[in-house]
C-alpha positions as CSV (number, residue, x, y, z in Angstrom):
1,M,0.1,0.2,0.1
2,H,1.0,3.6,-0.7
3,F,1.8,5.8,2.2
4,T,1.4,9.7,2.4
5,A,-0.7,11.8,4.4
6,F,-4.5,12.1,5.7
7,L,-6.9,15.6,5.7
8,L,-9.7,14.6,3.5
9,P,-13.2,15.7,3.2
10,A,-15.2,12.7,3.4
11,L,-18.4,13.9,4.2
12,L,-19.3,15.8,0.8
13,G,-22.4,14.3,0.0
14,A,-23.5,13.2,3.5
15,S,-26.0,14.9,5.7
16,S,-23.8,16.7,8.3
17,V,-20.1,18.1,7.5
18,L,-17.7,18.3,10.1
19,A,-15.6,21.8,10.0
20,V,-11.6,21.4,9.5
21,E,-9.6,20.9,12.5
22,N,-7.0,22.8,13.6
23,P,-4.1,20.2,13.2
24,H,-1.8,22.2,16.0
25,K,-4.0,22.0,18.5
26,R,-3.0,18.4,18.4
27,V,0.4,19.3,18.8
28,A,-0.7,21.4,21.9
29,T,-2.2,18.5,23.3
30,L,0.4,16.2,22.4
31,K,3.2,17.8,23.4
32,S,4.8,16.6,20.5
33,R,8.2,18.9,19.9
34,A,11.1,17.5,18.2
35,P,14.5,18.1,16.2
36,K,15.0,18.9,12.9
37,P,18.0,18.7,10.6
38,A,20.6,21.0,9.6
39,P,21.8,21.5,6.3
40,K,25.5,23.3,5.7
41,P,24.7,25.4,3.0
42,A,27.2,27.9,0.7
43,P,26.2,31.4,0.5
44,P,24.0,32.7,-1.8
45,T,24.4,35.8,-4.2
46,K,24.4,38.9,-2.5
47,R,21.9,41.7,-3.6
48,A,22.2,45.4,-2.6
49,V,19.7,48.2,-2.4
50,S,20.4,50.8,-4.6
51,E,18.6,53.7,-5.8
52,G,18.5,51.7,-9.3
53,S,16.4,48.7,-7.6
54,Q,13.2,47.6,-9.4
55,F,11.1,48.0,-6.0
56,L,13.2,51.0,-4.3
57,N,11.0,53.9,-4.4
58,S,9.6,57.0,-2.4
59,N,6.9,54.7,-0.7
60,S,9.3,51.7,0.0
61,K,12.0,53.3,1.3
62,K,11.1,53.3,4.7
63,F,11.0,49.7,4.6
64,V,14.2,49.1,3.2
65,V,16.6,46.3,5.8
66,N,20.3,46.8,6.3
67,G,21.2,43.4,5.3
68,T,24.6,43.5,7.3
69,G,22.5,44.6,10.1
70,V,20.0,41.5,10.8
71,P,21.2,40.3,14.6
72,E,23.2,37.2,14.5
73,V,23.3,36.8,10.6
74,N,27.1,37.7,10.2
75,F,26.8,37.4,5.9
76,D,24.9,40.1,3.8
77,L,21.4,39.2,3.4
78,G,21.1,41.3,0.2
79,E,18.4,43.6,-0.8
80,S,14.8,43.0,1.2
81,Y,12.6,45.3,2.8
82,A,10.4,44.5,5.9
83,G,7.7,46.2,8.2
84,R,3.8,46.3,8.7
85,L,1.6,47.5,6.2
86,P,-2.4,48.4,7.0
87,I,-5.2,47.0,6.0
88,T,-7.6,48.9,3.7
89,S,-10.9,47.4,2.6
90,P,-14.5,48.1,2.7
91,N,-14.7,44.6,4.4
92,A,-11.7,44.5,6.5
93,T,-12.1,43.6,10.1
94,N,-11.3,47.1,12.3
95,A,-9.3,47.6,9.1
96,S,-7.8,51.2,10.8
97,A,-6.2,49.2,13.7
98,N,-4.9,46.4,11.9
99,E,-1.7,46.0,10.1
100,L,0.0,42.8,8.6
101,F,3.8,42.3,8.8
102,F,5.6,41.1,5.7
103,W,9.3,40.3,4.9
104,F,9.9,40.8,1.1
105,F,13.1,39.4,-0.7
106,P,13.4,40.4,-4.3
107,S,15.1,37.7,-6.8
108,A,18.0,38.7,-9.2
109,N,16.4,35.9,-11.5
110,E,15.6,37.5,-15.0
111,L,12.3,35.6,-15.1
112,A,10.8,36.9,-11.9
113,K,10.6,40.2,-13.1
114,R,6.8,40.3,-13.3
115,E,5.7,37.9,-10.5
116,I,5.8,37.4,-7.0
117,V,5.1,34.3,-4.7
118,I,3.5,34.5,-1.1
119,W,4.3,32.5,1.5
120,L,2.0,31.8,4.6
121,N,2.1,29.5,7.4
122,G,-0.8,28.1,9.5
123,G,-2.1,27.2,12.6
124,P,-4.1,29.3,12.5
125,G,-2.6,31.7,14.4
126,C,1.2,30.6,13.2
127,S,4.0,33.0,11.8
128,S,5.2,32.6,8.5
129,M,8.6,33.8,9.8
130,D,8.7,29.6,10.7
131,G,9.0,29.1,6.7
132,L,11.7,31.7,6.2
133,F,13.6,30.8,9.2
134,Q,13.4,27.4,8.8
135,E,12.4,26.2,5.7
136,N,13.2,28.3,1.9
137,G,14.0,31.7,3.1
138,P,17.5,33.3,1.9
139,F,19.1,32.4,5.6
140,L,18.1,29.5,7.8
141,W,18.6,28.8,11.6
142,Q,17.0,25.5,11.8
143,S,17.3,23.4,15.0
144,G,20.1,22.1,16.6
145,T,22.3,24.8,14.6
146,F,25.1,27.0,16.2
147,A,24.3,30.0,13.8
148,P,22.5,31.3,10.7
149,Q,23.3,29.9,7.7
150,P,23.0,30.9,3.9
151,N,20.5,28.7,1.9
152,P,21.5,27.4,-1.4
153,F,17.9,26.5,-2.0
154,S,16.1,29.9,-1.0
155,W,13.2,30.3,-3.1
156,T,14.4,33.8,-4.0
157,N,16.4,31.9,-6.1
158,L,13.8,31.4,-8.6
159,T,11.4,34.4,-8.0
160,N,10.7,37.4,-5.9
161,M,9.6,36.3,-2.2
162,V,7.4,38.1,0.3
163,W,6.7,36.0,3.8
164,I,3.5,37.7,5.8
165,D,2.0,37.1,9.1
166,Q,-1.6,36.7,9.3
167,P,-4.3,36.8,10.3
168,V,-4.2,40.1,12.4
169,G,-2.5,39.2,15.6
170,T,0.0,36.8,14.1
171,G,3.7,36.8,14.7
172,L,4.6,40.4,14.5
173,S,1.6,41.6,12.4
174,L,-0.8,43.8,14.8
175,A,-3.9,43.6,16.1
176,A,-6.1,46.0,17.8
177,P,-7.5,45.0,21.2
178,G,-9.9,42.0,20.7
179,V,-9.9,42.0,16.7
180,P,-8.6,38.4,16.2
181,A,-11.5,37.1,18.5
182,T,-13.9,38.9,16.0
183,I,-12.3,36.4,12.9
184,K,-14.9,34.3,12.4
185,D,-14.0,32.8,9.4
186,E,-11.7,32.1,6.1
187,T,-14.0,35.1,4.5
188,N,-12.9,37.8,7.4
189,V,-9.8,36.2,6.5
190,A,-9.3,36.7,2.6
191,A,-11.0,40.3,2.9
192,D,-8.5,41.7,5.5
193,F,-5.6,40.2,3.1
194,A,-6.9,41.5,0.1
195,G,-6.8,44.8,2.0
196,F,-3.1,44.5,2.8
197,W,-2.5,43.3,-0.2
198,K,-3.4,46.2,-2.2
199,N,-1.4,48.6,0.0
200,F,1.6,45.9,-0.6
201,I,1.2,46.3,-4.6
202,E,1.1,50.0,-4.4
203,T,3.9,50.3,-1.7
204,F,6.4,48.3,-4.0
205,E,4.6,49.2,-7.4
206,M,3.9,45.4,-8.7
207,Q,0.5,46.3,-10.6
208,G,-0.1,43.9,-13.0
209,F,1.9,41.3,-11.0
210,D,1.7,37.7,-11.6
211,V,0.7,36.4,-8.0
212,Y,1.2,32.7,-6.7
213,F,0.5,31.6,-3.1
214,T,2.5,29.0,-1.4
215,G,2.2,27.8,2.0
216,E,1.7,24.5,4.6
217,S,-0.7,22.8,7.2
218,Y,-3.4,25.8,7.9
219,A,-2.4,27.6,4.6
220,G,-4.8,25.0,3.3
221,Q,-7.3,27.0,4.3
222,Y,-6.0,30.6,4.1
223,I,-4.7,29.8,0.7
224,P,-8.0,28.1,-1.2
225,Y,-10.1,31.2,0.3
226,I,-7.8,34.0,-0.1
227,S,-7.2,33.1,-3.9
228,S,-10.8,32.4,-4.6
229,H,-11.3,36.2,-2.9
230,F,-8.7,37.3,-5.5
231,L,-9.8,35.6,-8.4
232,D,-13.9,37.2,-7.5
233,Q,-12.6,40.3,-8.0
234,N,-11.8,40.2,-11.6
235,D,-9.1,42.7,-11.2
236,T,-5.5,41.6,-12.8
237,T,-4.4,45.0,-11.4
238,F,-3.7,43.8,-7.9
239,F,-4.9,40.5,-7.7
240,N,-3.9,38.5,-10.6
241,V,-3.8,34.9,-9.3
242,K,-1.9,32.3,-11.4
243,G,-1.4,29.2,-8.9
244,I,-1.2,27.6,-5.9
245,Q,0.7,25.4,-4.2
246,I,-0.2,23.9,-0.8
247,N,1.9,21.1,1.0
248,D,0.7,18.6,3.8
249,P,-2.7,21.1,3.8
250,S,-5.4,20.9,6.3
251,I,-8.2,20.3,3.9
252,G,-10.8,18.5,5.0
253,S,-12.5,16.5,8.0
254,S,-10.3,15.0,10.7
255,D,-11.9,11.7,10.0
256,A,-10.8,11.2,6.7
257,L,-7.8,13.4,6.7
258,Q,-6.3,11.9,10.2
259,E,-8.1,9.0,11.5
260,A,-9.0,6.6,8.6
261,P,-5.1,6.3,7.2
262,A,-3.5,6.3,10.7
263,V,-3.5,2.3,11.1
264,S,-2.4,1.7,7.6
265,F,0.6,4.1,7.9
266,L,1.2,2.2,11.3
267,N,1.4,-1.0,9.5
268,H,3.8,0.6,6.9
269,Y,6.3,2.6,8.7
270,N,6.1,0.4,11.7
271,N,9.6,-0.9,11.0
272,V,10.5,3.1,11.9
273,M,7.8,3.6,14.9
274,N,8.7,-0.2,16.6
275,L,5.3,-0.6,18.2
276,N,4.9,-3.9,19.7
277,D,2.5,-7.1,18.2
278,S,-0.3,-6.7,20.5
279,F,-1.3,-3.1,20.2
280,V,-0.4,-3.5,16.5
281,A,-3.3,-6.2,16.4
282,A,-5.5,-4.4,18.7
283,I,-5.5,-1.3,16.8
284,N,-5.9,-2.6,13.5
285,E,-9.0,-4.4,14.7
286,R,-10.3,-0.9,15.8
287,A,-9.6,0.3,12.5
288,E,-11.7,-2.5,11.1
289,A,-14.5,-2.2,13.3
290,C,-14.5,1.9,12.5
291,G,-14.8,1.8,9.3
292,Y,-11.7,3.2,8.7
293,N,-10.2,0.3,6.2
294,A,-13.8,0.3,4.0
295,F,-13.6,3.8,4.1
296,M,-9.7,4.1,2.6
297,D,-10.7,1.0,-0.1
298,L,-13.3,3.3,-1.4
299,A,-11.4,6.5,-0.7
300,L,-8.4,5.3,-3.0
301,T,-9.9,3.9,-5.8
302,F,-9.3,5.3,-9.7
303,P,-11.2,6.8,-10.6
304,P,-13.6,6.9,-7.6
305,A,-17.1,5.0,-7.8
306,G,-19.0,8.1,-6.8
307,K,-18.9,10.5,-3.9
308,F,-17.9,8.3,-0.2
309,P,-19.2,9.0,3.2
310,S,-17.5,9.7,6.3
311,P,-15.7,6.9,8.0
312,L,-17.4,6.4,10.4
313,S,-20.7,5.8,8.7
314,L,-19.1,2.8,7.4
315,A,-18.5,1.4,11.6
316,T,-19.5,-2.2,12.0
317,G,-20.7,-2.9,15.6
318,N,-20.8,-0.7,18.9
319,V,-17.9,1.7,18.7
320,T,-17.4,5.1,20.7
321,D,-15.5,8.0,19.6
322,N,-12.9,6.5,22.2
323,D,-12.4,4.0,20.3
324,C,-12.2,5.3,17.0
325,D,-9.4,7.9,18.2
326,V,-6.7,5.8,16.8
327,L,-4.4,8.4,15.6
328,D,-4.2,9.6,19.4
329,D,-3.5,6.3,20.8
330,I,-1.1,5.3,18.5
331,F,1.2,8.8,18.9
332,F,1.2,8.0,22.8
333,A,2.2,4.3,22.1
334,A,4.9,5.8,20.0
335,V,6.3,8.1,23.0
336,Y,6.7,5.1,25.1
337,V,9.3,3.6,22.4
338,N,10.9,7.0,21.4
339,P,10.2,9.7,23.9
340,C,11.2,12.2,21.6
341,F,8.9,10.8,18.9
342,N,8.0,13.5,16.5
343,F,4.8,13.3,14.6
344,Y,5.8,16.2,12.0
345,H,8.8,13.9,10.6
346,I,8.7,10.5,12.5
347,T,12.2,9.4,11.5
348,D,13.5,11.7,14.5
349,Y,15.2,10.4,17.5
350,C,16.3,12.1,21.2
351,P,17.9,14.4,21.8
352,F,15.5,17.3,21.7
353,L,17.5,19.9,19.9
354,T,17.8,24.0,20.8
355,D,15.8,25.9,18.4
356,E,15.6,29.6,18.3
357,L,11.9,29.8,17.4
358,G,11.3,27.3,20.3
359,F,8.8,25.3,18.1
360,P,8.6,22.4,17.6
361,S,11.6,21.2,19.3
362,Q,11.8,21.3,23.4
363,G,15.4,21.9,23.6
364,D,16.6,24.4,25.8
365,G,18.2,27.5,25.4
366,P,16.7,31.0,23.1
367,N,13.9,30.1,21.4
368,N,12.0,33.2,20.4
369,Y,14.4,35.3,18.1
370,F,11.6,37.6,16.7
371,N,10.6,38.7,20.1
372,R,13.9,40.3,20.7
373,T,14.0,44.1,20.4
374,D,16.6,44.3,18.4
375,V,15.3,41.8,15.7
376,Q,12.2,44.2,15.3
377,T,13.9,47.4,15.1
378,A,16.0,45.7,12.4
379,L,12.7,44.8,10.5
380,N,11.2,48.0,11.2
381,V,8.8,46.9,13.9
382,H,7.0,49.6,15.2
383,P,5.8,49.4,18.1
384,H,7.4,46.4,19.7
385,V,4.8,43.6,20.0
386,D,5.0,40.3,21.8
387,Y,5.8,37.7,19.3
388,A,5.1,34.1,19.5
389,I,5.6,31.5,16.9
390,C,2.2,29.9,16.9
391,G,-0.5,32.6,18.8
392,D,-4.0,33.3,19.4
393,E,-6.2,30.2,20.0
394,T,-9.5,32.3,20.1
395,L,-9.4,32.8,16.2
396,G,-12.6,31.5,15.0
397,L,-11.6,29.8,12.0
398,E,-13.0,26.4,12.1
399,H,-16.3,28.0,11.3
400,S,-15.8,27.9,7.8
401,L,-15.8,24.4,6.0
402,P,-12.9,22.8,4.7
403,S,-11.5,24.6,1.6
404,S,-11.8,20.9,-0.5
405,F,-15.4,21.3,-0.1
406,T,-16.0,24.8,-1.0
407,V,-13.5,26.9,-2.8
408,L,-10.5,24.7,-3.9
409,A,-12.1,23.3,-6.9
410,G,-12.7,26.2,-8.1
411,V,-9.4,27.7,-7.7
412,V,-8.3,24.5,-9.6
413,E,-11.3,25.5,-12.5
414,R,-9.7,29.3,-12.6
415,T,-6.6,28.5,-12.8
416,N,-5.6,25.0,-13.8
417,N,-2.5,25.1,-11.8
418,V,-2.7,23.9,-8.5
419,L,-0.1,22.1,-6.8
420,V,-1.0,19.4,-3.5
421,G,2.2,18.1,-1.9
422,N,2.4,15.9,1.4
423,G,5.6,14.7,2.9
424,N,5.6,11.0,3.4
425,L,6.8,10.9,6.7
426,D,4.4,13.2,8.2
427,F,2.2,11.6,11.1
428,L,0.2,15.0,11.5
429,I,-1.6,15.2,8.1
430,L,-1.3,12.0,6.3
431,T,-0.9,11.3,2.6
432,N,-3.4,8.9,1.7
433,G,-6.0,11.2,3.8
434,T,-4.9,14.1,1.6
435,L,-5.0,11.9,-1.8
436,A,-8.5,10.3,-0.4
437,T,-9.6,14.0,0.1
438,L,-8.9,15.0,-3.3
439,N,-10.6,11.9,-4.5
440,N,-13.9,12.8,-3.5
441,M,-13.5,16.4,-4.8
442,T,-15.1,17.5,-8.2
443,W,-13.3,19.7,-10.1
444,N,-13.3,20.7,-14.1
445,G,-16.2,18.4,-14.8
446,A,-15.1,14.9,-13.1
447,Q,-14.5,13.3,-9.6
448,G,-11.2,12.9,-8.1
449,F,-8.4,11.0,-10.4
450,S,-9.4,9.1,-13.1
451,T,-5.7,6.8,-12.9
452,S,-3.6,5.9,-9.5
453,P,-1.3,9.0,-8.8
454,F,1.3,6.4,-7.6
455,T,2.3,5.4,-11.0
456,D,5.0,8.2,-12.3
457,K,7.8,9.2,-10.6
458,F,8.9,12.8,-9.3
459,F,12.5,13.3,-9.8
460,V,14.6,15.4,-7.8
461,P,17.4,16.8,-9.4
462,Y,21.0,15.6,-8.1
463,N,22.9,18.5,-6.0
464,P,26.5,17.8,-6.3
465,T,27.1,20.2,-3.6
466,I,28.7,17.7,-1.2
467,G,31.6,17.3,1.4
468,P,35.1,16.4,0.8
469,A,34.1,12.7,2.0
470,L,32.2,12.4,-1.2
471,N,34.5,14.9,-3.6
472,E,37.0,12.4,-4.8
473,T,34.4,9.6,-5.5
474,L,32.1,12.2,-7.4
475,T,35.4,13.3,-9.5
476,Q,36.2,10.1,-10.5
477,S,32.8,9.8,-12.0
478,N,33.3,13.3,-13.8
479,I,30.8,14.8,-11.4
480,P,31.4,18.5,-10.7
481,T,31.2,19.0,-7.0
482,L,31.7,22.2,-4.7
483,N,33.0,23.0,-1.5
484,A,30.4,22.8,0.8
485,G,28.4,20.3,2.9
486,L,25.8,18.0,1.7
487,V,23.2,20.0,1.6
488,A,20.0,17.9,-0.1
489,G,19.8,14.6,-2.2
490,G,18.5,14.2,-5.6
491,G,16.8,11.4,-7.7
492,F,13.3,9.8,-7.2
493,Y,11.8,11.3,-4.4
494,G,8.2,10.0,-4.3
495,T,5.3,10.0,-6.8
496,T,2.9,12.9,-9.1
497,H,0.4,12.7,-10.7
498,T,-1.3,15.6,-13.2
499,E,-5.1,16.0,-14.1
500,R,-7.2,18.3,-15.2
501,G,-4.9,21.6,-13.3
502,L,-4.6,19.8,-10.4
503,T,-1.3,18.2,-9.5
504,F,-0.7,15.6,-6.9
505,V,2.9,14.9,-5.0
506,T,4.2,12.9,-2.3
507,V,7.6,13.3,-1.1
508,D,9.8,10.7,0.6
509,H,12.6,11.5,3.5
510,A,9.8,14.4,4.0
511,G,7.8,15.6,7.0
512,H,5.1,18.0,7.4
513,E,7.8,20.7,6.3
514,I,9.1,19.4,3.0
515,P,11.2,22.4,2.3
516,Q,12.9,21.7,5.8
517,Y,13.3,18.3,5.3
518,V,13.9,17.7,1.1
519,P,14.9,21.2,0.1
520,G,15.5,20.3,-3.5
521,A,12.1,18.5,-3.5
522,G,10.5,21.6,-2.7
523,Y,12.4,24.0,-5.0
524,R,11.7,21.6,-7.9
525,Q,7.7,21.9,-6.9
526,L,8.1,25.8,-7.1
527,E,9.9,25.3,-10.5
528,F,6.9,23.4,-11.4
529,L,4.4,26.2,-10.2
530,L,5.9,28.6,-11.9
531,G,6.2,26.7,-15.6
532,R,9.7,26.4,-15.4
533,I,9.8,23.1,-16.2
534,K,6.8,21.3,-17.9
535,S,6.5,18.2,-15.2
536,L,7.6,16.7,-12.0
537,T,8.6,13.5,-13.9
538,E,11.3,15.9,-15.8
539,Q,14.8,14.6,-15.2
540,G,17.9,17.3,-15.7
541,D,19.3,20.4,-13.6
542,F,17.4,23.1,-11.7
543,T,16.8,25.6,-13.7
544,T,19.3,27.7,-12.0
545,Q,22.0,25.2,-12.1
546,S,25.0,25.7,-14.3
547,G,27.8,23.6,-14.9
548,N,26.3,20.5,-13.1
549,F,26.4,17.4,-15.1
550,T,23.3,16.8,-17.1
551,G,23.5,12.8,-16.8
552,T,22.1,10.0,-14.7
553,M,23.6,9.5,-11.0
554,P,23.3,6.1,-10.0
555,L,21.1,5.5,-7.0
């Protein structure tokens, strides 16, 4: 059986529908805080701010960040702009008092002159500085590393990138007292974001730019709702959405996305999780009784025979909610075996590593970098805010239906450029749950996928930026190398499938945060979203790679 993650709209067509669950509430409940791997990258190209810069003008000048003045970063970050902009929109929430924080990095890539990519983290209420700081930004300070490092897989190598803290009150954004509690659904979020975005476009004179949304986790709610709102405006001057990429996304009910595929995930990966035979036998019996096996059989049939019901509607016998809460029970059993079990990335082990953001690692040491006054000053944040990587639990966003029930299909139909990825080692949002969710969705005239999405292989170009220990062997094979640490592997890294404008891709070795664990895979996905390559099956170099081999490297 193929394994990938688990968030799915199993209740489409059922008499009642559950709203999407905030997956990070499980994080708080289960207290899963685990280490993350750290690369040793080579420095990126410097980009200095000058009067000739495309985005420097009288309005943007006050947002300039000193590239050599960001605390603890001992190399030049080049051109960037950061700060807060107000929300101005007729439908915005208390717009006059609210501002969203952004950190914008222009790209030196000639192909990026008329496009911009937005990155959003999830939560809800989690700061997008997590993505910039530990996944795909120009510099990384990942768990267990001594200091910030340049990131050779920064997405700024491909295009103009902006990381935004939203909704109001998230991260470094500013909210009037009591405002987050007034955000009742994703419609409020989308209206606020559009009000901010128009100001952003005007500030940096980006009218008419192609806009792409990328993000992960609860951004599986944010991004489809916001991009749908943008498309509804029919305004290519400010809201010219050309595609979206969502990884390990919250797009469906927890029963279908998490519970139903959890036991089959355990069966597949128990060589890693190492749970005892009696527990595995008992949990498999419960999965059968709760209807999870029957549900997954329906959900992973291609093409689907029709809309499938909720998993628990297929239960046999008298089962309770506790009987069918298999995901939490698997987690607690895993913690007995591996006290540092990380359900974001199941192959992590003790000890917990130090982490400058304090999430998701439980290691000791400094853990709130962006709450530092000197950091906020460097990023033009005035007045100071009390920063937390994941914040306000009062956000009422779970009043919104899952995006796969509502707006996601329409975004596919209006852009024909939607990419959904899932890390195969993620036990928070399981691949098979994500796939089941998509297979129950109708877009561009048909339901789900007509053929198995596990046939074609996802190829990630090899990166010959490998350390001295391997350089001699590679040189003997006529593969050019660079003097840097091992940064990212290449080869066949999962499976991919595209139908009717929607691409589904699974990523081996990756957990919940694909660009963090497998940076080459995240980079390749963005190349595909931007149209720089025709398919994720395509073999060859990265489009920004030069002088490297173009042949096949033995696995």
